[in-house]
DSSP file (Angstrom, degrees, kcal/mol; ACC not computed):
  #  RESIDUE AA STRUCTURE BP1 BP2  ACC     N-H-->O    O-->H-N    N-H-->O    O-->H-N    TCO  KAPPA ALPHA  PHI   PSI    X-CA   Y-CA   Z-CA
    1    1 A M              0   0    0      0, 0.0     5,-0.0     0, 0.0     2,-0.0   0.000 360.0 360.0 360.0 135.0   -1.0    4.2   15.1
    2    2 A S     >  -     0   0    0      1,-0.1     4,-2.1     4,-0.0     5,-0.1  -0.260 360.0-115.6 -73.0 161.5   -1.8    7.7   13.8
    3    3 A I  H  > S+     0   0    0      1,-0.2     4,-2.4     2,-0.2     5,-0.2   0.901 117.2  52.3 -62.9 -41.2    0.1    9.3   11.0
    4    4 A L  H  > S+     0   0    0      1,-0.2     4,-2.3     2,-0.2    -1,-0.2   0.902 107.9  51.0 -63.1 -41.0    1.4   12.0   13.4
    5    5 A A  H  > S+     0   0    0      1,-0.2     4,-1.0     2,-0.2    -1,-0.2   0.895 109.7  50.9 -63.7 -39.3    2.6    9.3   15.8
    6    6 A R  H >< S+     0   0    0     -4,-2.1     3,-0.5     1,-0.2     4,-0.3   0.921 109.8  49.9 -62.9 -43.6    4.5    7.6   13.0
    7    7 A L  H >< S+     0   0    0     -4,-2.4     3,-1.6     1,-0.2    -2,-0.2   0.892 105.9  55.9 -63.4 -39.5    6.1   10.9   11.9
    8    8 A K  H 3< S+     0   0    0     -4,-2.3    -1,-0.2     1,-0.3    -2,-0.2   0.775 102.9  57.6 -63.8 -24.9    7.2   11.6   15.5
    9    9 A G  T << S+     0   0    0     -4,-1.0    -1,-0.3    -3,-0.5     2,-0.2   0.489  87.4 100.9 -83.9  -3.0    9.0    8.2   15.5
   10   10 A L  S <  S-     0   0    0     -3,-1.6     2,-0.1    -4,-0.3    88,-0.0  -0.550  71.2-124.6 -85.4 147.5   11.1    9.1   12.5
   11   11 A S     >  -     0   0    0     -2,-0.2     4,-2.6     1,-0.1     5,-0.2  -0.305  33.7 -99.9 -76.6 170.4   14.7   10.2   12.7
   12   12 A F  H  > S+     0   0    0      1,-0.2     4,-2.3     2,-0.2     5,-0.1   0.919 124.5  49.4 -59.4 -44.7   15.9   13.4   11.1
   13   13 A S  H  > S+     0   0    0      1,-0.2     4,-1.9     2,-0.2    -1,-0.2   0.868 111.2  49.7 -66.1 -35.1   17.3   11.6    8.1
   14   14 A Q  H  > S+     0   0    0      2,-0.2     4,-2.2     1,-0.2    -1,-0.2   0.919 111.2  48.5 -67.9 -42.8   14.1    9.7    7.6
   15   15 A L  H  X S+     0   0    0     -4,-2.6     4,-3.0     1,-0.2    -2,-0.2   0.881 109.1  54.7 -61.7 -37.5   12.0   12.9    7.9
   16   16 A F  H  X S+     0   0    0     -4,-2.3     4,-2.4     2,-0.2    -1,-0.2   0.905 108.0  48.4 -63.1 -42.9   14.4   14.5    5.4
   17   17 A K  H  X S+     0   0    0     -4,-1.9     4,-1.6     2,-0.2    -2,-0.2   0.920 114.0  46.6 -62.7 -44.1   13.7   11.7    2.9
   18   18 A L  H  X S+     0   0    0     -4,-2.2     4,-1.8     1,-0.2    -2,-0.2   0.925 112.7  49.0 -64.8 -44.8   10.0   12.0    3.3
   19   19 A A  H  X S+     0   0    0     -4,-3.0     4,-2.5     1,-0.2    -1,-0.2   0.890 106.9  57.2 -61.7 -39.2   10.1   15.8    3.0
   20   20 A G  H  X S+     0   0    0     -4,-2.4     4,-1.2     1,-0.2    -1,-0.2   0.877 105.3  50.9 -59.9 -38.2   12.2   15.4   -0.1
   21   21 A L  H  X S+     0   0    0     -4,-1.6     4,-0.7     1,-0.2    -1,-0.2   0.914 113.8  43.6 -65.3 -42.8    9.5   13.3   -1.7
   22   22 A F  H  < S+     0   0    0     -4,-1.8     6,-0.2     1,-0.2    -2,-0.2   0.778 103.8  63.7 -76.9 -25.8    6.8   15.9   -0.9
   23   23 A V  H  < S+     0   0    0     -4,-2.5    -1,-0.2     1,-0.2    -2,-0.2   0.887 104.2  49.4 -62.1 -36.8    8.9   18.9   -2.0
   24   24 A Q  H  < S+     0   0    0     -4,-1.2    -1,-0.2     1,-0.3    -2,-0.2   0.781 128.9  22.2 -70.0 -26.7    8.8   17.4   -5.5
   25   25 A N    ><  +     0   0    0     -4,-0.7     3,-2.0    -3,-0.1     4,-0.3  -0.511  68.0 163.0-140.0  66.5    5.0   17.0   -5.2
   26   26 A P  G >  S+     0   0    0      0, 0.0     3,-1.3     0, 0.0     4,-0.3   0.787  73.5  65.4 -62.4 -26.7    3.6   19.4   -2.6
   27   27 A G  G 3  S+     0   0    0      1,-0.2     4,-0.4     2,-0.1     3,-0.1   0.578  95.2  60.6 -70.4  -7.6    0.1   19.0   -4.0
   28   28 A Y  G <> S+     0   0    0     -3,-2.0     4,-2.3    -6,-0.2     5,-0.3   0.512  77.5  90.6 -96.5  -6.0    0.1   15.4   -2.9
   29   29 A V  H <> S+     0   0    0     -3,-1.3     4,-2.2    -4,-0.3     5,-0.2   0.956  94.4  33.8 -57.6 -57.3    0.6   15.9    0.8
   30   30 A F  H  > S+     0   0    0     -4,-0.3     4,-2.6     1,-0.2    -1,-0.2   0.883 118.3  51.4 -72.3 -37.6   -3.0   16.1    1.9
   31   31 A L  H  > S+     0   0    0     -4,-0.4     4,-2.4     2,-0.2    -1,-0.2   0.858 111.2  50.0 -67.7 -31.3   -4.4   13.6   -0.6
   32   32 A T  H  X S+     0   0    0     -4,-2.3     4,-2.5     2,-0.2    -2,-0.2   0.921 111.9  47.0 -69.6 -44.2   -1.7   11.1    0.4
   33   33 A A  H  X S+     0   0    0     -4,-2.2     4,-2.4    -5,-0.3    -2,-0.2   0.921 114.6  47.6 -62.2 -43.0   -2.6   11.6    4.1
   34   34 A K  H  X S+     0   0    0     -4,-2.6     4,-2.3     2,-0.2    -2,-0.2   0.926 113.8  45.9 -64.9 -46.0   -6.3   11.2    3.4
   35   35 A A  H  X S+     0   0    0     -4,-2.4     4,-2.4     2,-0.2    -1,-0.2   0.879 113.2  50.8 -65.4 -37.9   -5.8    8.1    1.2
   36   36 A S  H  X S+     0   0    0     -4,-2.5     4,-1.9     2,-0.2    -2,-0.2   0.928 111.9  46.1 -65.7 -44.8   -3.5    6.5    3.8
   37   37 A K  H  X S+     0   0    0     -4,-2.4     4,-2.2    -5,-0.2    -2,-0.2   0.901 112.8  50.9 -64.0 -40.6   -6.0    7.1    6.6
   38   38 A K  H  X S+     0   0    0     -4,-2.3     4,-2.8     2,-0.2     5,-0.2   0.894 106.6  54.0 -65.4 -40.2   -8.8    5.8    4.5
   39   39 A A  H  X S+     0   0    0     -4,-2.4     4,-2.5     1,-0.2    -1,-0.2   0.916 110.2  47.3 -60.6 -43.1   -6.9    2.7    3.6
   40   40 A L  H  X S+     0   0    0     -4,-1.9     4,-2.3     2,-0.2    -1,-0.2   0.910 112.3  50.2 -63.1 -41.9   -6.4    2.0    7.3
   41   41 A S  H  X S+     0   0    0     -4,-2.2     4,-2.4     2,-0.2    -2,-0.2   0.910 111.7  47.0 -63.8 -43.6  -10.0    2.6    8.0
   42   42 A I  H  X S+     0   0    0     -4,-2.8     4,-2.0     2,-0.2     5,-0.2   0.923 112.1  50.1 -65.4 -44.5  -11.2    0.3    5.3
   43   43 A A  H  X S+     0   0    0     -4,-2.5     4,-2.4    -5,-0.2     5,-0.2   0.902 112.7  47.3 -61.4 -40.4   -8.8   -2.5    6.3
   44   44 A T  H  X S+     0   0    0     -4,-2.3     4,-2.2     3,-0.2    -1,-0.2   0.887 107.9  56.7 -67.5 -38.9  -10.0   -2.1    9.9
   45   45 A K  H  < S+     0   0    0     -4,-2.4    -2,-0.2     1,-0.2    -1,-0.2   0.913 119.5  29.5 -57.7 -44.4  -13.7   -2.1    8.8
   46   46 A Y  H  < S+     0   0    0     -4,-2.0    -2,-0.2     2,-0.1    -1,-0.2   0.766 137.6  20.4 -89.8 -27.1  -13.3   -5.5    7.1
   47   47 A Y  H >< S-     0   0    0     -4,-2.4     3,-1.5     1,-0.3    -3,-0.2   0.377  86.8-140.4-127.4   3.5  -10.6   -7.2    9.1
   48   48 A G  G ><  -     0   0    0     -4,-2.2     3,-0.7     1,-0.2    -1,-0.3  -0.368  69.8 -33.9  64.2-150.2  -10.4   -5.5   12.5
   49   49 A N  G >  S+     0   0    0      1,-0.2     3,-1.4     2,-0.1    -1,-0.2   0.367 115.6  97.6 -86.1   6.9   -6.9   -5.0   13.8
   50   50 A T  G X   +     0   0    0     -3,-1.5     3,-1.8     1,-0.3     8,-0.3   0.699  63.5  79.6 -67.2 -16.4   -5.7   -8.3   12.2
   51   51 A H  G <  S+     0   0    0     -3,-0.7    -1,-0.3     1,-0.3    -2,-0.1   0.500  78.1  71.7 -72.1   0.1   -4.4   -6.3    9.2
   52   52 A H  G <  S+     0   0    0     -3,-1.4    -1,-0.3     2,-0.1     2,-0.2   0.416  89.1  74.9 -91.5   1.7   -1.3   -5.4   11.3
   53   53 A K  S <  S-     0   0    0     -3,-1.8     2,-1.4    -4,-0.0     5,-0.2  -0.530 101.5 -95.9-103.3 175.5   -0.1   -9.0   11.0
   54   54 A S  S    S+     0   0    0     -2,-0.2   106,-1.7     4,-0.1     2,-0.1  -0.377  87.2 108.4 -89.3  57.8    1.5  -10.7    8.0
   55   55 A N  S  > S-     0   0    0     -2,-1.4     4,-2.1    -5,-0.3     3,-0.2  -0.444  89.6 -76.3-123.2-169.8   -1.7  -12.2    6.8
   56   56 A K  H  > S+     0   0    0      1,-0.2     4,-2.4     2,-0.2     5,-0.1   0.852 127.1  56.5 -62.3 -35.3   -4.3  -11.9    4.1
   57   57 A A  H  > S+     0   0    0      2,-0.2     4,-2.4     1,-0.2    -1,-0.2   0.892 107.2  48.7 -64.0 -39.4   -5.8   -8.8    5.8
   58   58 A N  H  > S+     0   0    0     -8,-0.3     4,-2.3     2,-0.2    -2,-0.2   0.888 108.5  53.8 -66.8 -39.8   -2.4   -7.1    5.6
   59   59 A A  H  X S+     0   0    0     -4,-2.1     4,-2.1     1,-0.2    -2,-0.2   0.930 110.1  48.0 -59.2 -45.0   -2.1   -8.1    1.9
   60   60 A F  H  X S+     0   0    0     -4,-2.4     4,-3.2     1,-0.2     5,-0.3   0.932 108.8  54.0 -59.2 -47.3   -5.4   -6.4    1.3
   61   61 A R  H  X S+     0   0    0     -4,-2.4     4,-2.1     1,-0.2    -2,-0.2   0.907 109.9  46.4 -58.2 -44.1   -4.4   -3.3    3.3
   62   62 A H  H  X S+     0   0    0     -4,-2.3     4,-1.8     2,-0.2    -1,-0.2   0.918 115.2  46.2 -65.8 -42.5   -1.2   -2.8    1.2
   63   63 A A  H  X S+     0   0    0     -4,-2.1     4,-2.1    -5,-0.2    -2,-0.2   0.934 114.3  46.5 -66.4 -45.4   -3.1   -3.3   -2.1
   64   64 A V  H  X S+     0   0    0     -4,-3.2     4,-2.9     1,-0.2     5,-0.2   0.862 108.8  57.3 -67.3 -33.7   -6.0   -1.0   -1.2
   65   65 A W  H  X S+     0   0    0     -4,-2.1     4,-2.5    -5,-0.3    -1,-0.2   0.935 108.8  45.6 -59.3 -46.7   -3.6    1.6    0.0
   66   66 A N  H  X S+     0   0    0     -4,-1.8     4,-2.5     2,-0.2    -2,-0.2   0.894 113.3  49.3 -65.8 -40.1   -1.9    1.7   -3.3
   67   67 A V  H  X S+     0   0    0     -4,-2.1     4,-3.0     2,-0.2    -2,-0.2   0.939 112.8  46.8 -64.7 -45.7   -5.1    1.8   -5.2
   68   68 A L  H  X S+     0   0    0     -4,-2.9     4,-2.1     2,-0.2    -2,-0.2   0.909 113.4  48.3 -64.7 -41.6   -6.5    4.7   -3.1
   69   69 A L  H  X S+     0   0    0     -4,-2.5     4,-2.2    -5,-0.2     5,-0.2   0.942 114.3  47.3 -60.3 -46.4   -3.3    6.7   -3.4
   70   70 A G  H  X S+     0   0    0     -4,-2.5     4,-2.9     1,-0.2    -2,-0.2   0.909 109.9  51.7 -63.4 -43.0   -3.3    6.1   -7.1
   71   71 A Q  H  X S+     0   0    0     -4,-3.0     4,-2.4     1,-0.2    -1,-0.2   0.903 109.1  51.7 -60.3 -40.4   -7.0    7.1   -7.5
   72   72 A A  H  X S+     0   0    0     -4,-2.1     4,-1.2     2,-0.2    -1,-0.2   0.926 113.5  42.8 -63.4 -44.9   -6.4   10.3   -5.6
   73   73 A V  H  X S+     0   0    0     -4,-2.2     4,-2.7     1,-0.2     5,-0.4   0.891 112.0  54.9 -69.1 -38.0   -3.4   11.3   -7.8
   74   74 A Y  H  X S+     0   0    0     -4,-2.9     4,-3.2     1,-0.2    -2,-0.2   0.913 104.9  53.0 -61.5 -41.8   -5.3   10.2  -10.9
   75   75 A K  H  < S+     0   0    0     -4,-2.4    -1,-0.2     1,-0.2    -2,-0.2   0.860 115.3  42.3 -59.9 -34.7   -8.3   12.5  -10.0
   76   76 A K  H  < S+     0   0    0     -4,-1.2    -2,-0.2    -5,-0.2    -1,-0.2   0.867 132.1  19.2 -79.5 -38.1   -5.8   15.3   -9.7
   77   77 A T  H  < S-     0   0    0     -4,-2.7    -3,-0.2     2,-0.1    -2,-0.2   0.662  81.2-137.9-110.4 -21.0   -3.7   14.6  -12.8
   78   78 A Q     <  +     0   0    0     -4,-3.2     2,-0.5    -5,-0.4    -4,-0.1   0.753  67.2 123.3  60.1  25.2   -5.7   12.4  -15.1
   79   79 A S     >  -     0   0    0     -6,-0.3     4,-2.2     1,-0.2    -1,-0.2  -0.953  48.6-167.5-121.5 114.1   -2.4   10.5  -15.6
   80   80 A L  H  > S+     0   0    0     -2,-0.5     4,-2.9     2,-0.2     5,-0.3   0.901  92.6  54.7 -63.0 -40.4   -2.2    6.8  -14.9
   81   81 A R  H  > S+     0   0    0      1,-0.2     4,-2.7     2,-0.2    -1,-0.2   0.933 110.2  44.9 -59.8 -46.8    1.6    6.9  -15.1
   82   82 A Q  H  > S+     0   0    0      2,-0.2     4,-2.5     1,-0.2    -1,-0.2   0.886 113.5  51.3 -65.4 -37.5    1.8    9.6  -12.5
   83   83 A A  H  X S+     0   0    0     -4,-2.2     4,-2.2     2,-0.2    -2,-0.2   0.935 113.9  42.6 -64.6 -46.7   -0.7    7.9  -10.3
   84   84 A Q  H  X S+     0   0    0     -4,-2.9     4,-2.5     2,-0.2     5,-0.2   0.905 113.8  52.4 -66.8 -40.9    1.2    4.6  -10.3
   85   85 A D  H  X S+     0   0    0     -4,-2.7     4,-2.8    -5,-0.3     5,-0.2   0.928 111.2  46.3 -61.8 -45.6    4.5    6.3   -9.9
   86   86 A W  H  X S+     0   0    0     -4,-2.5     4,-2.9     2,-0.2     5,-0.3   0.942 112.2  49.7 -63.9 -46.6    3.4    8.2   -6.9
   87   87 A A  H  X S+     0   0    0     -4,-2.2     4,-2.3     1,-0.2     5,-0.3   0.921 115.0  45.1 -58.1 -44.2    1.8    5.2   -5.2
   88   88 A Q  H  X S+     0   0    0     -4,-2.5     4,-2.3    -5,-0.2     5,-0.3   0.941 114.5  46.9 -66.1 -47.3    4.9    3.2   -5.8
   89   89 A R  H  X S+     0   0    0     -4,-2.8     4,-1.8    -5,-0.2    -2,-0.2   0.926 117.0  42.9 -62.1 -45.3    7.3    5.9   -4.6
   90   90 A F  H  X S+     0   0    0     -4,-2.9     4,-2.0    -5,-0.2    -2,-0.2   0.947 117.8  42.5 -69.8 -48.1    5.4    6.7   -1.5
   91   91 A T  H  X S+     0   0    0     -4,-2.3     4,-1.6    -5,-0.3    -1,-0.2   0.854 114.7  50.8 -71.1 -32.2    4.6    3.2   -0.4
   92   92 A N  H  X S+     0   0    0     -4,-2.3     4,-1.5    -5,-0.3    -1,-0.2   0.877 108.5  52.4 -70.2 -35.5    8.1    1.9   -1.2
   93   93 A L  H  X S+     0   0    0     -4,-1.8     4,-2.8    -5,-0.3     5,-0.2   0.898 104.6  57.1 -63.4 -38.6    9.5    4.8    0.8
   94   94 A H  H  X S+     0   0    0     -4,-2.0     4,-2.6     1,-0.2    -1,-0.2   0.915 105.6  50.0 -56.1 -43.3    7.3    3.7    3.7
   95   95 A E  H  < S+     0   0    0     -4,-1.6     5,-0.3     1,-0.2    -1,-0.2   0.827 112.0  48.5 -66.4 -30.6    8.9    0.2    3.6
   96   96 A E  H  < S+     0   0    0     -4,-1.5     3,-0.3     1,-0.1    -2,-0.2   0.886 115.3  43.1 -74.0 -39.6   12.3    1.8    3.6
   97   97 A L  H  < S+     0   0    0     -4,-2.8     2,-0.8     1,-0.3    -2,-0.2   0.863 117.7  44.0 -76.6 -36.7   11.5    4.1    6.6
   98   98 A F  S  < S-     0   0    0     -4,-2.6    -1,-0.3    -5,-0.2     2,-0.1  -0.773  89.2-152.7-111.9  84.9    9.7    1.6    8.7
   99   99 A V        -     0   0    0     -2,-0.8     2,-0.2    -3,-0.3    -3,-0.1  -0.351  15.5-176.3 -70.4 131.2   11.9   -1.5    8.4
  100  100 A N        -     0   0    0     -5,-0.3    -1,-0.1     1,-0.2     2,-0.0  -0.540  40.2 -72.1-108.2 177.1   10.4   -4.9    8.8
  101  101 A R     >  -     0   0    0     -2,-0.2     4,-2.5     1,-0.1     5,-0.2  -0.355  57.3-101.7 -63.4 158.1   11.8   -8.4    8.8
  102  102 A K  H  > S+     0   0    0      1,-0.2     4,-2.6     2,-0.2     5,-0.2   0.900 120.9  46.3 -55.3 -48.4   12.9   -9.5    5.4
  103  103 A M  H  > S+     0   0    0      1,-0.2     4,-2.6     2,-0.2    -1,-0.2   0.886 112.1  51.4 -65.9 -37.8    9.9  -11.7    4.6
  104  104 A D  H  > S+     0   0    0      2,-0.2     4,-2.9     1,-0.2    -1,-0.2   0.909 111.0  48.7 -63.4 -40.6    7.5   -9.0    5.8
  105  105 A R  H  X S+     0   0    0     -4,-2.5     4,-2.8     2,-0.2     5,-0.3   0.925 111.0  49.5 -64.3 -44.7    9.2   -6.5    3.5
  106  106 A V  H  X S+     0   0    0     -4,-2.6     4,-2.3    -5,-0.2    -2,-0.2   0.934 113.5  47.3 -58.7 -46.5    9.1   -8.9    0.5
  107  107 A M  H  X S+     0   0    0     -4,-2.6     4,-2.6     2,-0.2    51,-0.2   0.938 113.4  47.2 -60.8 -48.7    5.4   -9.4    1.2
  108  108 A D  H  X S+     0   0    0     -4,-2.9     4,-2.3     1,-0.2    -2,-0.2   0.919 113.4  46.9 -62.9 -45.8    4.6   -5.7    1.6
  109  109 A L  H  X S+     0   0    0     -4,-2.8     4,-2.3     2,-0.2    -1,-0.2   0.895 112.8  50.9 -64.0 -39.3    6.5   -4.7   -1.5
  110  110 A H  H  X S+     0   0    0     -4,-2.3     4,-2.1    -5,-0.3    -2,-0.2   0.940 112.7  44.8 -61.9 -47.9    4.9   -7.5   -3.5
  111  111 A N  H  X S+     0   0    0     -4,-2.6     4,-2.0     2,-0.2    -2,-0.2   0.811 110.0  55.5 -71.2 -29.4    1.4   -6.5   -2.4
  112  112 A N  H  X S+     0   0    0     -4,-2.3     4,-2.3    -5,-0.2    -1,-0.2   0.940 108.8  48.4 -61.0 -47.1    2.1   -2.8   -3.0
  113  113 A A  H  X S+     0   0    0     -4,-2.3     4,-2.3     1,-0.2    -2,-0.2   0.876 108.2  54.2 -62.4 -38.3    3.1   -3.8   -6.6
  114  114 A F  H  X S+     0   0    0     -4,-2.1     4,-2.5     1,-0.2    -1,-0.2   0.930 109.5  48.1 -60.4 -45.2   -0.2   -5.8   -6.9
  115  115 A G  H  X S+     0   0    0     -4,-2.0     4,-1.5     2,-0.2    -2,-0.2   0.884 109.1  52.9 -63.1 -39.2   -2.2   -2.7   -5.9
  116  116 A I  H  < S+     0   0    0     -4,-2.3     4,-0.4     1,-0.2    -1,-0.2   0.894 111.5  46.3 -64.1 -39.7   -0.3   -0.5   -8.4
  117  117 A Q  H >< S+     0   0    0     -4,-2.3     3,-1.5     1,-0.2     4,-0.4   0.897 108.7  55.2 -68.3 -39.6   -1.1   -3.0  -11.1
  118  118 A A  H >X S+     0   0    0     -4,-2.5     4,-1.5     1,-0.3     3,-1.4   0.798  92.6  73.0 -62.6 -27.4   -4.8   -3.1  -10.0
  119  119 A L  H 3X S+     0   0    0     -4,-1.5     4,-1.8     1,-0.3    -1,-0.3   0.800  82.7  69.4 -58.1 -28.4   -4.8    0.6  -10.3
  120  120 A R  H <4 S+     0   0    0     -3,-1.5    -1,-0.3    -4,-0.4    -2,-0.2   0.883 108.0  36.5 -55.3 -38.7   -4.8    0.1  -14.1
  121  121 A M  H <4 S+     0   0    0     -3,-1.4    -1,-0.2    -4,-0.4    -2,-0.2   0.778 127.6  34.7 -83.3 -28.0   -8.4   -1.3  -13.8
  122  122 A F  H >< S+     0   0    0     -4,-1.5     3,-1.2     1,-0.1    -2,-0.2   0.312  76.8 107.1-117.4   8.2   -9.6    1.0  -11.1
  123  123 A A  T 3< S+     0   0    0     -4,-1.8    -1,-0.1     1,-0.3    -3,-0.1   0.884 101.5  20.3 -55.7 -39.9   -8.0    4.5  -11.5
  124  124 A N  T 3  S+     0   0    0     -4,-0.2    -1,-0.3    -5,-0.2    -2,-0.1  -0.009 109.2  93.7-122.7  28.1  -11.3    6.0  -12.8
  125  125 A R  S <  S-     0   0    0     -3,-1.2     5,-0.1     1,-0.1    -3,-0.1  -0.767  87.5 -72.6-116.6 165.1  -13.8    3.5  -11.4
  126  126 A P    >>  -     0   0    0      0, 0.0     4,-1.4     0, 0.0     3,-0.9  -0.257  36.2-128.2 -59.8 139.9  -15.8    3.5   -8.1
  127  127 A E  H 3> S+     0   0    0      1,-0.3     4,-2.6     2,-0.2     5,-0.2   0.852 107.5  62.7 -53.3 -39.2  -13.8    2.8   -5.0
  128  128 A A  H 3> S+     0   0    0      1,-0.2     4,-2.3     2,-0.2    -1,-0.3   0.860 100.6  52.5 -59.7 -36.5  -16.3    0.1   -4.0
  129  129 A E  H <> S+     0   0    0     -3,-0.9     4,-2.4     2,-0.2    -1,-0.2   0.915 110.0  48.0 -65.1 -42.8  -15.5   -1.9   -7.1
  130  130 A A  H  X S+     0   0    0     -4,-1.4     4,-2.7     2,-0.2     5,-0.2   0.919 111.5  50.3 -64.0 -43.3  -11.8   -1.8   -6.3
  131  131 A I  H  X S+     0   0    0     -4,-2.6     4,-2.5     2,-0.2     5,-0.2   0.922 110.4  49.5 -62.1 -44.4  -12.5   -2.8   -2.7
  132  132 A H  H  X S+     0   0    0     -4,-2.3     4,-2.0     2,-0.2    -1,-0.2   0.941 112.8  47.2 -59.7 -48.2  -14.6   -5.7   -3.8
  133  133 A F  H  X S+     0   0    0     -4,-2.4     4,-2.3     1,-0.2    -2,-0.2   0.920 114.1  47.0 -58.7 -45.7  -11.9   -6.9   -6.2
  134  134 A L  H  X S+     0   0    0     -4,-2.7     4,-2.2     2,-0.2    -1,-0.2   0.828 108.2  54.8 -71.8 -31.6   -9.1   -6.6   -3.6
  135  135 A R  H  X S+     0   0    0     -4,-2.5     4,-2.1    -5,-0.2    -1,-0.2   0.909 110.7  46.6 -66.0 -40.5  -11.1   -8.4   -0.9
  136  136 A E  H  X S+     0   0    0     -4,-2.0     4,-1.5    -5,-0.2    -2,-0.2   0.912 111.3  51.6 -65.0 -41.6  -11.5  -11.3   -3.3
  137  137 A A  H  < S+     0   0    0     -4,-2.3    20,-0.4     1,-0.2    -2,-0.2   0.884 109.3  50.9 -61.9 -37.7   -7.9  -11.2   -4.2
  138  138 A A  H >< S+     0   0    0     -4,-2.2     3,-1.5     1,-0.2    -1,-0.2   0.899 106.5  53.5 -67.0 -40.5   -7.1  -11.3   -0.4
  139  139 A E  H 3< S+     0   0    0     -4,-2.1    -1,-0.2     1,-0.3    -2,-0.2   0.826 114.5  42.6 -62.5 -29.7   -9.3  -14.3    0.1
  140  140 A N  T 3< S+     0   0    0     -4,-1.5    -1,-0.3    -5,-0.1    -2,-0.2   0.174  86.3 139.9-101.4  16.1   -7.3  -16.0   -2.7
  141  141 A A    <   -     0   0    0     -3,-1.5     2,-0.4    -5,-0.1    17,-0.3  -0.212  51.3-121.7 -61.2 152.0   -3.9  -14.8   -1.5
  142  142 A I  E     -a  158   0A   0     15,-2.6    17,-2.1    11,-0.1     2,-0.3  -0.820  15.9-126.8-101.6 131.6   -1.0  -17.3   -1.7
  143  143 A A  E     -a  159   0A   0     -2,-0.4     2,-0.3    15,-0.2    17,-0.2  -0.590  30.4-165.1 -74.1 135.1    1.0  -18.3    1.4
  144  144 A I        -     0   0    0     15,-2.6   -37,-0.0    -2,-0.3    14,-0.0  -0.925  26.0-178.2-124.4 150.6    4.7  -17.8    0.8
  145  145 A A  S    S+     0   0    0     -2,-0.3    -1,-0.1     1,-0.2   -42,-0.1   0.411  74.3  28.7-121.9  -5.0    7.7  -19.1    2.8
  146  146 A S  S >> S-     0   0    0      1,-0.1     4,-1.1   -43,-0.1     3,-0.6  -0.984  79.7-110.5-151.5 158.5   10.5  -17.5    0.8
  147  147 A P  H 3> S+     0   0    0      0, 0.0     4,-1.5     0, 0.0     3,-0.4   0.870 116.1  59.7 -58.2 -37.0   11.1  -14.4   -1.3
  148  148 A A  H 3> S+     0   0    0      1,-0.2     4,-1.1     2,-0.2    -4,-0.0   0.859  98.7  58.1 -61.8 -34.5   11.4  -16.5   -4.5
  149  149 A E  H <4 S+     0   0    0     -3,-0.6     3,-0.4     1,-0.2     4,-0.3   0.881 102.0  54.3 -63.8 -37.0    7.8  -17.8   -3.9
  150  150 A A  H >< S+     0   0    0     -4,-1.1     3,-1.7    -3,-0.4    -1,-0.2   0.910 104.1  55.4 -62.1 -41.0    6.5  -14.2   -4.0
  151  151 A E  H >< S+     0   0    0     -4,-1.5     3,-0.5     1,-0.3    -1,-0.2   0.790 101.3  59.1 -61.8 -27.7    8.2  -13.7   -7.4
  152  152 A N  T 3< S+     0   0    0     -4,-1.1    -1,-0.3    -3,-0.4    -2,-0.2   0.518 104.8  51.3 -79.0  -4.4    6.3  -16.8   -8.7
  153  153 A H  T X   +     0   0    0     -3,-1.7     3,-1.7    -4,-0.3    -1,-0.2  -0.371  59.6 148.2-130.6  53.9    2.9  -15.2   -7.9
  154  154 A Q  T <  S+     0   0    0     -3,-0.5    -1,-0.1     1,-0.3    -2,-0.1   0.760  75.7  50.1 -62.8 -25.7    3.1  -11.7   -9.5
  155  155 A N  T 3  S+     0   0    0     -3,-0.1     2,-0.3     2,-0.1    -1,-0.3   0.134 106.4  65.4-101.4  20.5   -0.7  -11.7  -10.3
  156  156 A K  S <  S-     0   0    0     -3,-1.7     2,-0.2    -6,-0.2   -42,-0.1  -0.964  82.3-112.7-136.4 152.4   -1.7  -12.7   -6.7
  157  157 A L        -     0   0    0    -20,-0.4   -15,-2.6    -2,-0.3     2,-0.3  -0.558  38.1-153.1 -74.2 152.8   -1.6  -11.2   -3.3
  158  158 A V  E     -a  142   0A   0    -17,-0.3     2,-0.3   -51,-0.2   -15,-0.2  -0.903  15.3-179.1-128.7 158.3    0.7  -13.0   -0.9
  159  159 A Y  E     -a  143   0A   0    -17,-2.1   -15,-2.6    -2,-0.3  -104,-0.2  -0.959  30.3-113.6-148.9 166.1    0.9  -13.5    2.8
  160  160 A I        -     0   0    0   -106,-1.7   -15,-0.1    -2,-0.3  -106,-0.1  -0.915  34.4-134.9-105.2 116.9    3.1  -15.3    5.4
  161  161 A P        -     0   0    0      0, 0.0  -106,-0.0     0, 0.0     2,-0.0  -0.311  31.0 -92.9 -69.0 154.9    1.3  -18.1    7.2
  162  162 A K              0   0    0      1,-0.1  -107,-0.0    -2,-0.0     0, 0.0  -0.381 360.0 360.0 -61.9 143.3    1.6  -18.4   10.9
  163  163 A S              0   0    0     -3,-0.1    -1,-0.1    -2,-0.0     0, 0.0   0.439 360.0 360.0-102.7 360.0    4.4  -20.7   11.9
């Protein structure tokens, strides 16, 4: 689904929340759109459309999204704190605006946080290195069946196995 199509599906209050975030950081609008589109493209390149399910590919997509957002902000600001803060604020707002089932939300927020932590290593390194690291992390992702299980695996990507 395109970014424009997603925006059209938002209510007025949801658009207001999103606009409020960008009013505080107007210079991030285009770099956020570009990084978001690129994350989807990379996930599709490696996993096809399977990254839209609650699987390892989805875990990768969330982590790479956060790294790419963070890298974009880091290039602009040279501040790891600002890069991590923006990635967290934007991707967590996404989870608030586009509500999932509880376990999907837990998984997505967990994998967002993993990507934000990975940004420490990759803020100023080549994108290809980050992608390689995150693809390996996705291959070694841990299946979870409850929110508590996600908390037990802070240094791993997580996914929800098919039932």
